[in-house]
Backbone as CSV, one residue per row, in Angstrom:
resi,resn,N_x,N_y,N_z,CA_x,CA_y,CA_z,C_x,C_y,C_z
1,MET,136.427,-84.668,99.898,136.262,-86.003,100.931,136.362,-86.797,99.633
2,ASN,137.538,-87.646,99.875,137.900,-88.891,98.948,136.547,-89.797,98.427
3,LEU,137.042,-90.672,97.863,136.027,-91.781,97.043,135.466,-92.355,98.234
4,SER,136.165,-93.060,98.877,135.549,-94.185,100.118,134.753,-93.254,100.718
5,ALA,135.030,-92.510,101.449,134.153,-91.515,102.349,132.930,-91.055,101.936
6,THR,132.944,-91.121,100.656,131.639,-90.522,100.060,130.621,-91.616,99.845
7,LEU,131.327,-93.043,99.193,130.428,-94.180,99.335,129.971,-94.417,100.587
8,ILE,130.712,-94.504,101.816,130.122,-94.521,102.963,129.133,-93.760,103.609
9,LEU,129.169,-92.731,103.087,128.059,-91.467,103.218,127.016,-91.805,102.501
10,ALA,126.731,-92.010,101.215,126.030,-92.275,100.046,125.383,-94.105,100.556
11,PHE,125.967,-94.712,100.893,125.528,-95.717,101.635,124.703,-95.540,102.804
12,GLY,125.267,-95.018,103.932,124.705,-94.583,105.077,123.253,-93.585,104.904
13,MET,123.355,-92.774,104.060,122.256,-92.118,103.904,120.981,-93.047,103.411
14,SER,121.442,-94.365,102.596,120.332,-94.936,101.793,119.379,-95.942,102.916
15,MET,119.897,-96.491,103.741,119.367,-97.261,104.354,118.428,-97.001,104.949
16,ASP,117.595,-95.700,105.056,116.188,-95.329,106.050,115.580,-95.515,104.574
17,ALA,116.032,-95.112,103.065,114.931,-95.368,102.016,114.966,-97.201,101.852
18,PHE,116.190,-98.392,102.217,116.023,-99.523,102.321,115.203,-99.733,102.889
19,ALA,115.316,-99.728,104.171,114.451,-100.266,105.404,112.483,-99.734,104.879
20,ALA,112.200,-98.460,104.436,111.012,-98.068,104.215,110.447,-99.310,102.989
21,SER,111.648,-99.202,101.551,111.075,-99.996,100.984,111.094,-101.862,100.872
22,ILE,111.195,-101.558,102.250,111.254,-103.614,102.184,109.750,-103.140,102.539
23,GLY,109.734,-102.120,103.628,107.999,-102.231,103.908,107.205,-101.862,102.746
24,LYS,107.634,-101.208,101.774,106.253,-101.100,100.398,106.402,-102.180,99.762
25,GLY,107.731,-102.713,99.483,107.314,-103.994,98.878,106.295,-105.380,99.493
26,ALA,106.656,-105.520,100.881,106.244,-106.590,101.507,104.264,-106.222,101.197
27,ILE,104.080,-105.114,101.207,102.269,-105.483,101.064,101.978,-105.062,99.831
28,LEU,102.849,-105.005,98.552,102.508,-105.045,97.213,102.222,-106.945,96.870
29,HIS,101.536,-106.737,95.876,101.255,-108.502,95.692,102.142,-108.739,94.299
30,LYS,103.077,-109.472,94.780,104.246,-109.987,94.021,104.606,-109.006,92.507
31,PRO,105.303,-107.664,93.483,105.907,-106.654,92.647,106.791,-107.426,91.564
32,HIS,106.724,-106.389,90.453,107.504,-107.169,89.501,108.816,-105.955,89.663
33,PHE,110.015,-106.226,89.005,111.188,-105.509,89.241,110.812,-104.223,88.789
34,ARG,110.147,-103.882,87.278,109.851,-102.521,86.843,109.504,-101.907,88.450
35,GLU,108.325,-101.928,89.382,107.736,-101.874,90.555,109.278,-101.229,91.150
36,ALA,109.979,-102.599,91.698,111.070,-102.168,92.422,111.883,-100.985,91.794
37,PHE,112.213,-101.222,90.655,113.161,-99.860,90.076,112.602,-98.548,90.010
38,ARG,111.229,-98.248,89.760,110.038,-97.239,89.864,110.621,-96.505,91.127
39,THR,110.257,-97.371,92.161,110.153,-96.745,93.529,111.795,-96.595,94.018
40,GLY,112.880,-97.319,94.079,114.213,-96.852,93.749,114.633,-95.755,93.528
41,LEU,113.861,-95.472,92.031,114.176,-94.248,91.314,113.615,-93.001,91.714
42,ILE,112.487,-93.044,92.151,111.827,-92.168,92.932,112.219,-91.664,94.417
43,PHE,112.756,-92.633,95.192,113.817,-92.719,96.687,114.674,-91.699,96.146
44,GLY,115.872,-92.685,94.710,117.143,-91.587,94.585,117.432,-90.636,94.183
45,CYS,116.407,-90.842,93.544,115.992,-88.595,93.076,115.911,-87.447,93.866
46,ILE,114.740,-88.066,94.919,114.520,-87.578,95.799,115.586,-87.504,96.346
47,GLU,116.275,-88.377,97.041,117.641,-88.513,97.889,118.592,-87.672,97.424
48,ALA,118.520,-87.682,96.369,119.769,-87.133,95.434,119.516,-85.585,95.024
49,ILE,118.187,-84.834,95.762,117.975,-83.362,95.331,117.766,-82.985,97.197
50,THR,117.899,-83.933,97.713,117.370,-82.929,99.199,118.894,-82.928,99.606
51,PRO,120.070,-83.813,99.520,121.054,-82.974,100.302,121.460,-81.169,99.162
52,LEU,121.813,-81.336,98.050,121.602,-80.331,97.367,120.671,-79.167,97.942
53,ILE,119.661,-79.223,98.092,119.154,-78.388,98.778,119.401,-77.929,99.884
54,GLY,119.851,-79.107,100.942,120.479,-78.533,102.262,121.600,-77.639,101.828
55,TRP,122.866,-78.175,101.220,123.709,-77.728,100.713,123.165,-75.873,100.430
56,ALA,122.309,-75.638,99.993,122.163,-74.405,99.368,122.046,-73.938,100.624
57,MET,120.977,-74.280,101.499,120.592,-73.785,102.277,121.480,-73.591,103.219
58,GLY,122.570,-74.349,103.460,123.408,-74.170,104.653,124.444,-73.159,104.334
59,LEU,124.460,-72.721,103.027,125.011,-71.593,102.694,124.401,-70.325,103.423
60,MET,123.166,-70.317,103.211,122.693,-69.049,103.632,121.662,-68.711,104.795
61,ALA,121.315,-70.238,105.387,120.625,-69.754,107.303,120.462,-71.554,107.794
62,SER,121.614,-72.044,107.826,121.642,-73.323,108.492,120.889,-73.712,109.803
63,GLN,120.702,-72.537,110.559,120.668,-72.957,111.974,118.928,-72.567,111.812
64,TYR,118.270,-72.797,110.963,116.729,-72.398,110.744,116.265,-74.229,110.432
65,ILE,117.121,-74.230,109.389,116.783,-75.895,109.375,117.333,-76.901,109.991
66,LEU,118.184,-76.643,110.402,118.500,-77.633,111.547,117.276,-77.870,112.583
67,GLU,117.224,-77.084,113.004,116.095,-76.824,114.225,114.903,-77.466,114.021
68,TRP,114.463,-77.428,112.974,112.857,-78.456,112.446,113.115,-79.617,111.550
69,ASP,114.056,-79.682,111.021,114.532,-80.662,109.736,113.816,-82.283,110.528
70,HIS,114.144,-82.723,111.758,113.947,-83.867,112.375,112.641,-83.729,112.694
71,TRP,111.845,-82.879,113.337,110.391,-82.583,113.079,109.458,-82.653,112.420
72,VAL,110.081,-82.359,111.565,109.350,-82.753,109.773,109.460,-84.193,109.505
73,ALA,110.602,-84.638,109.581,110.429,-86.242,108.969,109.991,-86.939,110.039
74,PHE,109.693,-86.634,111.519,109.296,-87.582,112.238,107.683,-87.423,112.056
75,THR,107.550,-86.293,112.021,105.774,-86.245,111.647,105.249,-87.312,110.343
76,LEU,105.809,-86.803,109.265,105.991,-87.425,107.905,105.714,-89.222,108.180
77,LEU,106.970,-89.394,108.735,106.904,-91.067,108.951,106.132,-91.856,110.091
78,PHE,105.429,-90.626,111.117,104.383,-90.662,111.999,103.323,-91.320,111.009
79,VAL,102.624,-90.338,110.123,101.557,-90.096,110.054,101.718,-91.660,109.122
80,LEU,102.552,-91.544,108.265,102.584,-92.730,107.248,102.595,-94.250,107.742
81,GLY,103.494,-93.840,108.615,103.489,-95.529,109.175,102.123,-95.840,110.171
82,CYS,101.585,-95.212,110.770,100.075,-94.955,111.144,98.971,-95.748,110.446
83,ARG,99.115,-94.831,108.849,98.633,-94.920,108.183,98.572,-96.686,107.666
84,MET,99.589,-97.285,107.369,100.108,-98.659,107.393,99.426,-99.234,108.499
85,ILE,99.890,-99.007,109.489,99.087,-99.696,110.449,97.465,-100.150,110.361
86,ILE,97.036,-98.703,110.212,96.041,-98.990,110.406,95.110,-100.002,109.182
87,GLU,95.596,-99.867,108.205,95.462,-100.413,106.684,95.780,-101.826,107.074
88,GLY,97.213,-102.415,107.640,97.473,-103.683,107.963,96.549,-104.145,109.451
89,LEU,95.413,-103.516,109.707,94.737,-103.998,111.222,92.944,-104.252,110.300
90,LYS,92.890,-103.810,109.422,91.649,-103.800,108.586,91.759,-105.164,108.626
91,GLN,89.825,-105.457,107.997,89.977,-106.827,107.906,89.651,-107.014,106.476
92,PRO,90.329,-107.859,105.539,90.672,-107.682,104.294,89.064,-107.929,103.783
93,GLU,88.830,-107.247,102.444,87.810,-107.811,102.160,88.336,-108.881,101.202
94,PRO,86.590,-109.764,101.172,87.706,-110.947,100.109,86.980,-110.728,98.747
95,ASP,86.761,-109.673,98.333,86.723,-109.291,96.819,87.276,-107.953,96.458
96,ALA,88.147,-107.621,97.631,89.004,-106.483,97.048,90.309,-106.793,96.268
97,PRO,90.491,-106.144,95.252,91.774,-106.340,94.314,92.927,-106.048,94.756
98,LYS,94.033,-107.175,94.513,95.322,-106.796,95.396,96.057,-105.767,94.626
99,LEU,96.694,-104.924,95.406,97.633,-104.081,95.203,98.779,-104.334,94.964
100,HIS,98.951,-103.814,92.976,100.069,-104.005,92.441,101.325,-103.208,92.238
101,ARG,101.123,-101.585,92.745,101.481,-100.610,92.785,101.556,-99.682,93.610
102,HIS,102.406,-98.841,94.338,101.974,-97.779,94.805,101.728,-96.101,94.375
103,SER,101.129,-95.427,95.103,100.780,-93.853,94.197,102.567,-93.434,93.882
104,PHE,102.395,-92.738,93.159,103.662,-91.609,93.239,103.874,-90.808,94.365
105,LEU,102.450,-90.424,95.040,102.440,-89.867,96.170,102.555,-90.222,97.297
106,ILE,101.805,-91.338,97.543,102.859,-92.250,98.682,104.289,-92.512,98.699
107,LEU,104.942,-92.577,97.544,106.131,-93.115,97.234,107.003,-91.490,97.571
108,ALA,106.834,-90.646,97.180,107.286,-89.695,97.202,107.235,-88.709,98.187
109,THR,106.309,-89.116,98.949,106.086,-88.577,100.674,107.065,-89.449,101.585
110,THR,106.892,-90.993,101.292,108.320,-91.583,102.334,109.296,-91.394,101.822
111,ALA,109.690,-91.145,100.301,110.826,-90.820,100.505,111.454,-89.645,100.545
112,VAL,110.533,-88.644,100.665,111.070,-86.995,101.539,111.181,-87.291,102.961
113,ALA,110.178,-87.771,103.631,110.167,-88.098,104.987,112.144,-89.110,105.149
114,THR,112.322,-90.059,104.544,113.156,-90.259,104.590,114.691,-90.269,104.172
115,SER,114.573,-88.844,103.249,115.649,-88.038,103.047,115.896,-86.594,103.532
116,LEU,115.514,-86.886,104.575,115.423,-85.092,105.374,116.633,-85.176,106.189
117,ASP,117.182,-86.632,106.679,118.709,-86.816,106.866,119.539,-86.005,106.072
118,ALA,119.518,-86.052,104.690,120.434,-86.181,103.702,120.418,-84.685,103.620
119,LEU,119.002,-84.339,103.896,119.369,-82.569,103.951,119.524,-81.888,104.510
120,ALA,120.015,-82.567,105.927,120.798,-81.921,107.474,122.172,-82.058,106.649
121,VAL,122.458,-83.480,106.048,123.743,-83.366,106.023,124.268,-82.624,104.620
122,GLY,123.665,-82.137,103.516,123.720,-81.292,102.695,124.149,-79.846,103.687
123,VAL,123.657,-79.442,104.261,123.742,-78.167,104.988,124.966,-78.354,105.669
124,GLY,125.998,-79.612,106.479,126.727,-79.810,107.083,128.078,-80.020,105.642
125,LEU,127.875,-80.662,104.871,128.624,-80.388,103.353,129.073,-78.896,102.835
126,ALA,127.741,-77.937,102.782,128.011,-76.323,102.868,129.401,-75.777,103.431
127,PHE,129.880,-76.592,104.699,130.707,-76.080,105.411,132.515,-76.791,105.285
128,LEU,132.294,-77.627,104.266,133.359,-78.263,103.628,133.645,-77.879,102.525
129,GLN,134.641,-78.655,101.970,135.477,-78.451,100.819,134.878,-79.889,100.152
130,VAL,133.637,-80.183,99.391,133.488,-80.784,98.224,132.905,-80.602,97.610
131,ASN,132.436,-81.432,96.617,131.767,-81.230,95.154,130.174,-82.019,95.386
132,ILE,129.742,-80.793,95.525,128.518,-81.484,96.022,127.587,-82.199,95.288
133,ILE,127.827,-81.654,93.795,126.853,-82.292,92.385,127.297,-84.017,92.561
134,HIS,128.959,-84.849,92.804,129.303,-85.818,92.944,128.635,-86.267,93.857
135,THR,128.533,-85.939,95.113,128.254,-86.433,96.549,126.730,-87.190,96.208
136,ALA,125.757,-85.718,95.646,124.609,-86.115,95.815,124.227,-87.023,94.668
137,MET,124.743,-87.084,93.531,124.729,-88.031,93.059,125.079,-89.524,93.360
138,ALA,126.260,-89.483,93.848,126.577,-90.819,94.676,125.500,-91.267,95.804
139,ILE,124.718,-90.088,96.354,123.487,-90.188,97.192,122.723,-91.420,96.758
140,GLY,122.130,-90.211,95.637,120.864,-90.608,94.848,120.987,-91.514,94.223
141,MET,122.329,-92.588,93.581,122.517,-93.563,93.302,122.812,-94.705,94.473
142,ALA,123.294,-94.661,95.193,123.014,-95.636,96.297,122.091,-96.030,97.005
143,THR,121.024,-95.147,97.117,119.651,-95.065,97.842,118.786,-95.575,96.587
144,MET,119.044,-95.421,95.178,118.321,-95.907,94.231,118.193,-97.678,94.211
145,ILE,119.509,-98.091,94.828,119.809,-99.420,94.189,119.449,-100.420,95.586
146,MET,119.650,-99.455,96.994,119.221,-100.051,98.080,117.294,-100.219,98.023
147,ALA,117.002,-99.016,97.506,115.312,-98.911,97.779,114.642,-100.094,96.384
148,THR,115.707,-100.342,95.593,114.889,-101.353,94.382,115.544,-102.846,95.362
149,LEU,116.168,-103.067,96.019,116.609,-104.357,96.679,115.744,-104.761,97.419
150,GLY,115.262,-103.333,98.620,114.281,-103.756,99.662,113.131,-103.752,98.723
151,MET,112.588,-103.490,97.742,111.239,-103.792,97.302,111.347,-105.207,96.808
152,MET,112.406,-105.557,96.214,112.733,-106.798,95.826,112.539,-108.034,97.146
153,LEU,113.428,-107.725,97.954,113.137,-108.368,99.703,112.454,-108.656,100.470
154,GLY,111.633,-107.133,100.008,109.899,-107.123,100.727,109.260,-108.029,100.019
155,ARG,109.493,-108.263,98.788,108.540,-109.003,97.446,108.694,-110.579,98.366
156,PHE,109.144,-111.096,98.830,109.702,-112.036,99.339,109.040,-112.268,100.825
157,ILE,109.214,-111.347,101.326,108.606,-111.445,103.375,106.856,-111.279,103.397
158,GLY,106.777,-109.992,102.102,105.302,-109.914,102.042,104.330,-110.784,102.174
159,PRO,104.280,-112.397,101.327,103.766,-113.504,101.310,104.192,-114.156,102.695
160,ILE,105.011,-114.032,103.135,105.376,-115.173,104.315,104.231,-114.148,105.800
161,LEU,104.226,-112.940,105.866,103.958,-111.996,106.784,102.447,-111.919,106.675
162,GLY,101.903,-111.837,105.208,100.888,-111.806,104.958,100.229,-110.302,105.222
163,LYS,98.809,-109.616,105.662,98.765,-108.732,106.233,99.471,-108.126,107.382
164,ARG,100.178,-109.079,107.836,101.433,-108.224,109.115,102.372,-107.412,108.854
165,ALA,102.945,-107.835,107.249,103.838,-106.936,106.789,103.335,-105.694,106.864
166,GLU,102.311,-105.019,106.407,102.002,-103.520,106.612,101.977,-103.417,107.561
167,ILE,101.756,-103.492,108.980,101.838,-103.453,110.622,103.412,-103.130,110.499
168,ILE,103.745,-104.262,109.909,105.412,-103.946,110.230,106.085,-102.761,109.827
169,GLY,105.408,-102.480,108.364,106.274,-101.851,107.692,106.166,-100.331,108.483
170,GLY,104.515,-100.257,109.027,104.315,-98.978,109.748,104.905,-98.784,110.456
171,VAL,105.479,-99.524,111.591,106.462,-99.765,112.814,107.201,-99.649,112.353
172,ILE,108.069,-100.193,111.110,109.094,-99.950,110.834,109.358,-98.002,110.817
173,LEU,108.467,-97.638,109.801,108.884,-96.519,109.408,108.343,-95.622,110.793
174,ILE,107.860,-95.820,111.539,107.643,-94.998,113.023,108.961,-95.101,113.705
175,GLY,109.538,-96.130,113.841,110.677,-95.942,114.716,112.112,-95.258,113.962
176,ILE,111.852,-95.296,112.435,112.703,-94.856,112.251,112.586,-93.641,112.005
177,GLY,111.313,-93.030,112.062,110.784,-90.983,112.530,111.682,-90.970,113.941
178,PHE,111.336,-91.832,114.729,111.721,-92.014,116.253,113.508,-91.755,116.404
179,ASN,114.242,-92.507,115.777,115.556,-92.621,115.929,116.155,-91.335,114.951
180,ILE,115.514,-90.565,113.864,115.935,-89.432,113.340,115.557,-88.424,114.692
181,LEU,114.317,-88.344,115.308,114.077,-86.937,116.362,115.168,-87.740,117.334
182,ALA,115.453,-88.939,118.488,116.332,-89.450,118.928,117.862,-89.201,118.895
183,GLU,118.233,-89.128,117.515,119.657,-88.605,117.389,119.306,-87.250,117.484
184,HIS,118.551,-86.130,116.459,118.721,-84.988,116.649,118.814,-84.338,118.246
185,LEU,117.682,-84.709,118.960,117.543,-84.287,120.389,118.815,-84.542,120.974
186,GLY,119.307,-85.820,120.587,121.085,-85.888,121.502,120.189,-87.156,122.681
187,TRP,119.314,-88.004,122.446,118.873,-89.078,123.005,119.628,-90.187,123.002
188,LEU,120.161,-90.209,121.982,121.222,-91.888,121.579,122.678,-91.245,121.202
189,SER,122.727,-90.315,122.066,124.586,-89.785,122.069,125.116,-90.271,123.107
190,GLY,124.885,-91.085,124.139,125.411,-91.828,125.277,125.957,-91.102,126.431
191,SER,125.686,-89.898,126.382,125.501,-89.232,127.804,124.783,-88.488,128.442
């Protein structure tokens, strides 16, 4: 796979993380670049690891992985999205402290859910003559950049939307989950 194909693949894989990180940035109170970079780093590392796992699994038993990865991604994104919607619908407590940082667990769970498509790509790459290390690093770097940018974009969207930002973020996560499910089940194939 040449450099341009690798970059297109890498940035294509980062779009789910970009959308999710916009929602994550929108619900924080004025996130600093440090928090955006931390989010990008978590998303990027997980997104770089998943194609490697997929590649290794593809060498062993690809049919079993491909049968279930979309259901796992959908479930994780659906649960996280519903949680965000419920939090967005709650009446804010007047003395409640504003959220300045997401927990590692929340970010890692979201990153895993949005990177399961990279796992499937890794399975497919096991059957091609590619340097999986370079490809995984490109996917991780692109995701780190896009998730960091998404968090910073969310910083500007959050104050405009207020509590609706959390609801919109939850809807986006659920939408990404449904999109992954629809692609894998062939609902979007046009046939």
